[in-house]
C-alpha positions in Angstrom: 34.8 12.2 -1.9 36.8 14.2 0.6 35.7 17.6 1.7 38.1 20.5 1.5 38.3 22.8 4.5 37.9 26.5 3.6 40.7 28.8 4.7 39.4 31.4 7.1 40.7 34.9 6.4 42.7 36.4 9.2 41.2 39.9 8.8 37.5 39.8 9.9 36.7 42.8 7.7 37.8 40.9 4.7 35.3 38.2 5.6 32.5 40.7 5.5 32.2 41.1 9.3 29.9 43.9 10.3 31.3 47.1 11.7 30.3 48.0 15.3 26.8 49.6 15.3 26.5 53.3 15.5 23.7 54.7 17.7 20.9 56.4 15.9 21.2 59.4 18.2 24.8 59.9 16.9 23.7 59.9 13.3 20.8 62.3 14.2 23.2 64.8 15.8 25.5 64.6 12.8 22.7 65.1 10.4 21.2 68.0 12.4 24.6 69.7 12.4 24.8 69.2 8.7 21.3 70.8 8.2 22.1 73.6 10.6 25.4 74.4 8.8 23.6 74.4 5.4 21.1 76.9 6.8 17.4 77.0 7.3 15.2 76.2 4.2 18.2 74.7 2.3 17.3 71.4 0.7 19.8 68.6 1.0 19.4 65.5 -1.1 19.3 62.2 0.7 22.5 61.0 -1.0 24.4 64.1 0.2 23.2 63.6 3.8 24.0 59.8 3.9 27.4 60.3 2.4 28.4 63.1 4.7 27.3 61.3 7.9 28.4 57.9 6.6 25.0 56.2 7.1 23.3 53.5 5.2 19.8 54.0 3.9 18.4 52.0 6.8 20.4 54.1 9.3 19.1 57.2 7.6 15.5 56.0 7.9 16.0 55.5 11.7 17.8 58.9 11.9 14.9 60.7 10.4 12.6 59.2 13.0 14.9 60.1 15.8 15.1 63.7 14.5 11.3 64.0 14.3 10.7 62.4 17.6 13.4 64.2 19.6 15.6 66.9 18.0 12.8 69.0 16.4 11.2 69.8 19.8 14.6 70.4 21.4 15.8 72.7 18.6 12.5 74.4 17.9 12.6 73.8 14.1 10.7 71.4 11.9 12.4 68.7 9.9 10.8 68.1 6.5 11.1 65.8 3.6 10.4 68.4 1.0 10.4 68.4 -2.8 13.0 65.7 -3.2 15.2 66.7 -0.3 15.3 67.3 3.4 15.5 70.6 5.4 15.0 72.2 8.7 12.7 75.2 8.8 10.4 77.5 10.8 8.5 78.7 7.7 4.8 78.0 8.3 4.0 77.9 4.6 6.5 75.1 4.0 5.4 73.2 7.1 1.7 73.6 6.1 2.4 72.3 2.5 4.4 69.4 3.9 1.7 68.5 6.5 -1.0 68.7 3.8 0.9 66.3 1.5 1.5 63.8 4.4 -2.1 64.0 5.5 -3.3 63.3 2.0 -1.1 60.1 2.0 -2.5 59.1 5.4 -6.0 59.7 4.2 -5.4 57.6 1.1 -4.2 54.7 3.3 -7.2 55.0 5.6 -9.6 54.9 2.7 -7.8 51.9 1.2 -7.9 50.1 4.6 -11.7 50.5 4.6 -12.3 49.7 1.0 -9.8 46.8 0.7 -10.0 45.1 4.1 -12.9 46.1 6.3 -15.8 47.1 4.0 -15.7 44.0 1.8 -17.1 42.0 4.8 -20.3 44.0 4.5 -22.8 43.2 7.3 -20.4 40.8 9.0 -18.3 43.7 10.3 -21.1 44.3 12.9 -20.3 40.8 14.3 -16.7 41.8 15.2 -16.6 44.6 17.7 -13.0 45.7 16.9 -13.7 45.8 13.1 -16.9 47.8 13.7 -14.9 50.3 15.8 -12.2 50.5 13.2 -14.8 51.2 10.5 -16.4 53.9 12.5 -13.2 55.6 13.6 -11.6 55.5 10.2 -14.7 56.9 8.6 -14.6 59.7 11.2 -10.9 60.4 10.4 -11.6 60.6 6.7 -14.5 63.0 7.3 -12.2 65.1 9.5 -9.6 65.1 6.7 -12.2 66.3 4.2 -13.1 69.2 6.5 -9.4 70.1 6.9 -8.9 69.8 3.1 -11.7 72.2 2.4 -10.3 74.7 5.0 -6.8 74.6 3.4 -8.3 75.4 0.0 -9.3 78.8 1.3 -5.7 79.5 2.4 -3.2 81.2 0.2 -1.1 78.8 -1.8 2.0 78.1 0.4 4.9 77.7 -1.9 4.9 77.1 -5.6 7.9 76.5 -7.8 8.1 77.9 -11.3 7.3 75.3 -13.8 10.0 74.8 -16.3 9.1 75.1 -19.9 9.4 71.9 -21.9 11.5 72.3 -25.0 10.0 70.7 -28.0 12.2 68.6 -30.1 12.1 69.5 -33.7 12.1 66.8 -36.3 15.4 66.3 -37.9 15.4 67.8 -41.4 16.8 65.7 -44.2 
């Protein structure tokens, strides 16, 4: 049985060739400009940002990291993933609320690392210096989180949104 040669398309884009890579720094500058133009404390949905800067989800993930690692210090504003969107802000209440939520997630991961990976070894952990160190340090971090959590409970509630009233459906009358 003879093999048939496949015709190669003359246009590389038609063949699914990748576009030239765009530096993350470029996307970060475009995104920051977009947030800056929208104004401080204005939430922009992910889809809005990615479509306006022509970035894929992966590129946006790297862009967020670049913004947090570099642009926030340079510009003097925080960049937050906040209530379903993204914003730049200098509002301490929003920053505190965001930090509290992120710390809660980190604490949950630390506790799961202990309960799901290290602590099941029981007394054997002492035989492995690095695991014993992890166990002690993670336990210390979770105790620190507990103290921070208690301290934040005494602070005024940062920002609350009004809860929408749920409308009850009435049964169809026959």
